[in-house]
C-alpha positions as CSV (number, residue, x, y, z in Angstrom):
1,X,163.9,138.9,141.5
2,X,163.1,135.2,140.8
3,X,162.7,133.1,143.8
4,X,165.1,130.1,144.0
5,X,163.8,126.6,144.6
6,X,164.7,125.3,148.1
7,X,167.5,122.7,148.2
8,X,166.2,119.3,149.1
9,X,167.9,117.3,151.8
10,X,167.5,113.9,153.4
11,X,164.7,111.6,152.2
12,X,163.2,114.2,149.8
13,X,166.5,114.4,147.9
14,X,166.7,110.6,147.7
15,X,163.2,110.5,146.3
16,X,163.8,113.1,143.7
17,X,167.0,111.4,142.5
18,X,165.2,108.0,142.2
19,X,162.6,109.8,140.0
20,X,165.3,111.0,137.7
21,X,166.8,107.5,137.4
22,X,163.4,105.9,136.5
23,X,162.5,108.8,134.2
24,X,165.8,108.4,132.4
25,X,165.1,104.8,131.4
26,X,163.8,104.6,127.8
27,X,163.5,101.0,126.9
28,X,163.3,100.7,123.1
29,X,160.1,99.4,121.5
30,X,160.5,96.1,119.7
31,X,159.0,96.7,116.2
32,X,159.1,93.0,115.3
33,X,156.6,92.2,118.1
34,X,154.1,94.7,116.7
35,X,153.7,92.8,113.4
36,X,150.7,90.7,112.7
37,X,151.5,87.0,112.7
38,X,150.5,84.7,109.8
39,X,149.7,81.2,110.8
40,X,150.2,78.4,108.2
41,X,148.6,75.1,109.0
42,X,150.4,72.0,107.6
43,X,147.5,69.6,108.2
44,X,148.4,66.4,106.4
45,X,152.1,66.1,105.9
46,X,154.6,64.7,103.4
47,X,156.3,61.7,105.1
48,X,154.3,61.4,108.3
49,X,151.5,58.9,108.2
50,X,149.1,57.2,110.5
51,X,151.7,54.9,111.8
52,X,153.2,58.0,113.4
53,X,149.9,59.6,114.4
54,X,146.6,57.8,114.0
55,X,144.8,61.1,114.0
56,X,146.4,62.3,110.8
57,X,143.8,63.4,108.2
58,X,144.1,61.7,104.8
59,X,140.7,61.8,103.2
60,X,139.1,64.9,101.6
61,X,136.5,65.1,104.4
62,X,139.0,64.7,107.2
63,X,141.3,67.3,105.7
64,X,138.5,69.8,105.1
65,X,137.2,69.4,108.7
66,X,140.7,69.9,110.3
67,X,141.6,72.8,108.1
68,X,138.2,74.4,108.9
69,X,139.0,74.0,112.6
70,X,142.4,75.5,112.1
71,X,141.0,78.4,110.0
72,X,138.4,79.2,112.6
73,X,141.2,79.2,115.2
74,X,143.3,81.7,113.2
75,X,145.1,80.0,110.3
76,X,145.3,82.2,107.3
77,X,147.1,79.7,105.1
78,X,147.2,75.9,104.6
79,X,150.2,73.9,103.3
80,X,149.5,70.4,102.0
81,X,150.7,67.3,100.2
82,X,147.8,65.4,98.6
83,X,147.7,61.8,100.0
84,X,146.3,58.7,98.5
85,X,143.5,57.7,101.0
86,X,144.2,53.9,100.3
87,X,148.0,54.0,100.9
88,X,148.1,57.1,103.1
89,X,151.2,58.4,101.3
90,X,151.9,61.2,98.9
91,X,153.3,59.0,96.2
92,X,151.0,58.6,93.2
93,X,150.7,59.2,89.5
94,X,150.4,62.8,88.2
95,X,146.7,62.3,87.1
96,X,145.8,61.0,90.6
97,X,147.7,63.7,92.3
98,X,145.9,66.4,90.3
99,X,142.5,64.8,91.0
100,X,143.1,64.6,94.8
101,X,144.6,68.1,94.8
102,X,141.5,69.5,93.3
103,X,139.2,67.5,95.6
104,X,141.1,68.7,98.7
105,X,141.1,72.3,97.6
106,X,137.4,72.3,96.7
107,X,136.6,70.8,100.1
108,X,138.7,73.3,102.0
109,X,137.5,76.3,100.0
110,X,133.9,75.4,100.9
111,X,134.7,75.8,104.6
112,X,137.6,78.3,104.5
113,X,136.8,80.5,101.5
114,X,139.7,82.9,101.6
115,X,142.4,80.7,103.0
116,X,145.8,80.9,101.1
117,X,146.9,77.8,99.2
118,X,150.5,76.8,99.8
119,X,151.5,73.8,97.7
120,X,154.3,71.4,98.7
121,X,156.2,68.8,96.7
122,X,156.0,70.5,93.3
123,X,158.8,68.4,91.8
124,X,157.4,65.6,89.7
125,X,160.5,64.0,88.1
126,X,163.8,63.0,89.6
127,X,167.1,64.6,88.4
128,X,169.2,62.7,86.0
129,X,173.0,62.2,86.3
130,X,175.6,62.1,83.6
131,X,178.8,60.2,84.3
132,X,178.0,59.5,88.0
133,X,177.8,62.6,90.1
134,X,177.2,65.3,87.4
135,X,173.6,66.3,87.1
136,X,172.1,66.8,83.7
137,X,171.1,70.5,83.8
138,X,168.0,70.1,81.7
139,X,166.6,67.4,84.1
140,X,166.6,69.8,87.1
141,X,165.2,72.8,85.4
142,X,161.6,73.9,86.3
143,X,160.3,73.2,82.8
144,X,161.2,69.6,83.3
145,X,160.6,69.0,87.0
146,X,157.9,71.5,88.0
147,X,155.9,72.4,85.0
148,X,154.0,69.0,84.7
149,X,152.3,69.8,88.0
150,X,152.1,73.6,88.0
151,X,150.7,74.1,84.5
152,X,147.5,72.2,85.1
153,X,147.1,73.7,88.6
154,X,147.2,77.2,87.2
155,X,144.4,76.3,84.8
156,X,142.1,75.0,87.6
157,X,140.9,78.4,88.9
158,X,141.4,82.2,88.6
159,X,144.3,84.0,90.2
160,X,146.2,80.6,90.8
161,X,143.6,79.8,93.5
162,X,144.9,76.2,93.5
163,X,148.6,77.1,93.8
164,X,149.1,80.6,95.2
165,X,152.5,79.7,96.8
166,X,155.0,77.3,95.4
167,X,158.0,76.0,97.4
168,X,161.5,76.0,96.0
169,X,163.8,73.4,97.7
170,X,167.5,74.3,97.4
171,X,169.3,71.2,98.8
172,X,172.1,68.9,97.9
173,X,171.6,65.9,100.2
174,X,169.1,63.3,101.2
175,X,165.5,64.1,101.6
176,X,164.3,62.6,104.8
177,X,166.8,61.7,107.6
178,X,167.9,58.1,107.6
179,X,166.3,57.2,104.2
180,X,167.8,56.4,100.8
181,X,165.6,59.0,99.0
182,X,167.8,61.4,97.1
183,X,166.9,65.0,97.0
184,X,168.9,67.3,94.7
185,X,168.7,70.9,93.5
186,X,171.6,72.9,92.2
187,X,172.1,76.7,91.7
188,X,170.7,76.4,88.1
189,X,167.7,74.4,89.4
190,X,166.9,76.9,92.2
191,X,167.2,79.9,89.9
192,X,165.1,78.1,87.3
193,X,162.4,77.3,89.8
194,X,162.1,80.9,91.1
195,X,162.0,82.4,87.6
196,X,159.4,79.9,86.4
197,X,157.0,80.3,89.4
198,X,157.3,84.1,89.2
199,X,156.4,83.9,85.5
200,X,153.2,82.2,86.4
201,X,152.3,84.8,89.1
202,X,153.0,82.3,91.9
203,X,154.5,83.6,95.1
204,X,157.8,82.0,95.9
205,X,158.7,80.3,99.1
206,X,162.3,79.4,99.6
207,X,162.8,76.4,101.9
208,X,166.5,75.6,102.6
209,X,166.9,72.6,104.9
210,X,170.3,73.3,106.3
211,X,172.5,76.3,107.1
212,X,174.6,75.7,104.0
213,X,171.5,75.6,101.8
214,X,170.2,78.8,103.5
215,X,173.4,80.6,102.6
216,X,173.4,79.2,99.1
217,X,169.8,80.3,98.3
218,X,170.4,83.7,99.8
219,X,173.3,84.2,97.4
220,X,171.7,82.6,94.4
221,X,168.3,84.3,94.3
222,X,168.0,86.9,97.0
223,X,171.3,88.9,97.0
224,X,171.3,88.5,93.2
225,X,167.8,90.1,92.9
226,X,166.3,87.3,90.9
227,X,163.6,86.6,93.5
228,X,161.0,89.5,93.5
229,X,159.9,90.5,97.0
230,X,158.1,89.7,99.1
231,X,159.7,86.3,99.1
232,X,158.8,83.8,101.9
233,X,162.0,82.6,103.4
234,X,161.8,79.5,105.7
235,X,164.0,78.6,108.6
236,X,163.5,74.9,109.4
237,X,164.4,72.9,112.5
238,X,163.2,69.5,113.6
239,X,161.0,68.8,110.6
240,X,161.2,65.6,108.5
241,X,164.1,66.7,106.3
242,X,166.3,68.8,108.6
243,X,168.6,68.3,111.6
244,X,166.8,66.9,114.7
245,X,166.4,69.7,117.2
246,X,167.6,69.2,120.8
247,X,165.7,70.7,123.7
248,X,166.4,73.7,125.8
249,X,169.2,76.2,125.2
250,X,170.8,74.0,122.4
251,X,167.6,74.2,120.3
252,X,167.3,77.9,120.8
253,X,171.0,78.5,119.9
254,X,170.4,76.7,116.7
255,X,167.5,78.9,115.9
256,X,169.4,82.0,116.8
257,X,172.1,81.2,114.1
258,X,169.4,81.3,111.5
259,X,167.9,84.5,112.7
260,X,171.3,86.2,112.6
261,X,171.5,85.3,108.9
262,X,168.1,86.6,107.8
263,X,168.2,89.4,105.2
264,X,167.1,92.8,106.6
265,X,164.4,93.4,104.0
266,X,162.5,91.9,101.1
267,X,161.5,88.7,102.8
268,X,158.6,87.3,104.9
269,X,160.2,85.1,107.5
270,X,158.4,81.8,108.1
271,X,159.6,79.6,111.0
272,X,159.0,75.9,110.5
273,X,159.7,74.3,113.9
274,X,159.0,70.6,114.1
275,X,159.6,67.5,116.1
276,X,159.0,67.1,119.8
277,X,160.1,70.6,120.6
278,X,158.0,72.4,118.0
279,X,156.0,74.4,120.5
280,X,158.8,76.1,122.5
281,X,160.7,76.8,119.3
282,X,157.7,78.3,117.6
283,X,157.0,80.5,120.6
284,X,160.7,81.6,120.5
285,X,160.4,82.4,116.8
286,X,157.3,84.5,117.5
287,X,159.1,86.4,120.2
288,X,162.0,87.0,117.8
289,X,159.7,88.5,115.2
290,X,158.8,85.8,112.8
291,X,156.3,87.0,110.2
292,X,154.8,83.5,109.8
293,X,154.8,80.2,111.6
294,X,154.0,76.9,110.0
295,X,152.5,74.4,112.5
296,X,150.5,71.2,112.3
297,X,150.7,67.4,111.9
298,X,153.1,67.5,109.0
299,X,155.9,68.7,111.2
300,X,155.0,67.3,114.7
301,X,153.5,64.2,116.2
302,X,153.4,65.2,119.9
303,X,151.6,68.2,121.3
304,X,154.1,68.9,124.1
305,X,157.9,68.3,124.4
306,X,157.7,66.4,127.7
307,X,154.8,64.0,126.9
308,X,154.1,61.3,124.3
309,X,150.5,62.4,123.7
310,X,149.5,62.7,120.0
311,X,148.3,65.9,118.5
312,X,144.5,65.2,118.3
313,X,143.7,67.7,115.5
314,X,145.2,70.6,113.7
315,X,142.6,73.0,115.2
316,X,144.0,72.5,118.7
317,X,147.5,73.3,117.4
318,X,146.5,76.6,115.9
319,X,144.3,77.5,118.9
320,X,147.3,77.0,121.3
321,X,149.8,79.0,119.2
322,X,147.3,81.8,118.4
323,X,146.5,82.1,122.2
324,X,150.2,82.3,123.2
325,X,150.9,84.9,120.4
326,X,148.0,87.0,121.6
327,X,149.1,86.8,125.2
328,X,152.5,88.0,124.0
329,X,150.8,91.0,122.4
330,X,151.0,89.8,118.8
331,X,147.8,90.0,116.7
332,X,146.9,87.2,114.3
333,X,146.6,88.1,110.7
334,X,143.3,87.4,108.9
335,X,143.5,85.8,105.5
336,X,142.8,89.2,103.9
337,X,145.6,90.8,106.0
338,X,148.0,87.9,105.1
339,X,147.2,88.4,101.4
340,X,148.1,92.0,101.7
341,X,151.4,91.2,103.4
342,X,152.3,88.6,100.8
343,X,151.1,90.6,97.8
344,X,148.4,88.0,96.8
345,X,145.1,88.8,95.1
346,X,142.0,89.3,97.3
347,X,139.6,86.4,97.4
348,X,136.0,87.3,98.2
349,X,133.7,84.8,99.8
350,X,131.4,84.6,96.7
351,X,134.3,84.2,94.4
352,X,135.9,81.4,96.5
353,X,132.7,79.5,96.9
354,X,132.1,79.6,93.1
355,X,135.5,77.9,92.4
């Protein structure tokens, strides 16, 4: 006859019951935190210039040195707007833009051979309007606004080395808070941009500036199936052309509204958190499972939210975020790993150095 276990009483019974309670807890694993994080360094910027931060790189040598430091600290991608070294701005003729674009890329490829090239400001001509507020559709199509820049860039090197990622801007308001600069892209323009870039083998990055733009582009090219995955989908807060972020819980709540709208599949989520609160918002995005974060001098002037100190260089920005991510348990993607995630061709050191 089987012997029965003795009935526990007193302290022994309490201990056994507490064991059951602890053993019964099964906290779910967060799969998002297990993903490798791609870091994109925006080293030079669109509207920011040396009046905002005297440390901003604007020459080929300065850009190459700072991207090298960012690359060595963990950046797998670089986003850039070529700047005229005399004026310090991105505004120049197409010929000059192409010349500086190639100079910057060649300088960067020499020190970061397999880094991914993410090109900003691909629109070269402004939209035209018929009868006041009605946009002329031909003037906003990619063949009119995008092709003058993209066509020569695709001929500069194999596998679109000089323009691996192109940014589509779906917006209907002003570009740059507080300015008179008009930015405009309609449903027809956004669809045209996506189809054109894809036809050239360029990975698409969708960069909606506001919540309404986010919902529009989701309907226009994601839900419709026009954009082929993986598509980079940006959430922007505090950068030069989006609402200014507050600090503390208000900033996080704004970010949460974006996260709740993210599609469940087919995208690579990139968080672009700028302004004075770029660091805490970027860390929050990492904790929420962002696939990529864009950081650097384009989107932020100050290193910390509570001080007025300038960012000294882009390397220190990447080093800080990569360290925080690793301490949170997230590994940093190498350029080769980032290329696999984004479906981009492999770039070997010898191939890159020969460009």
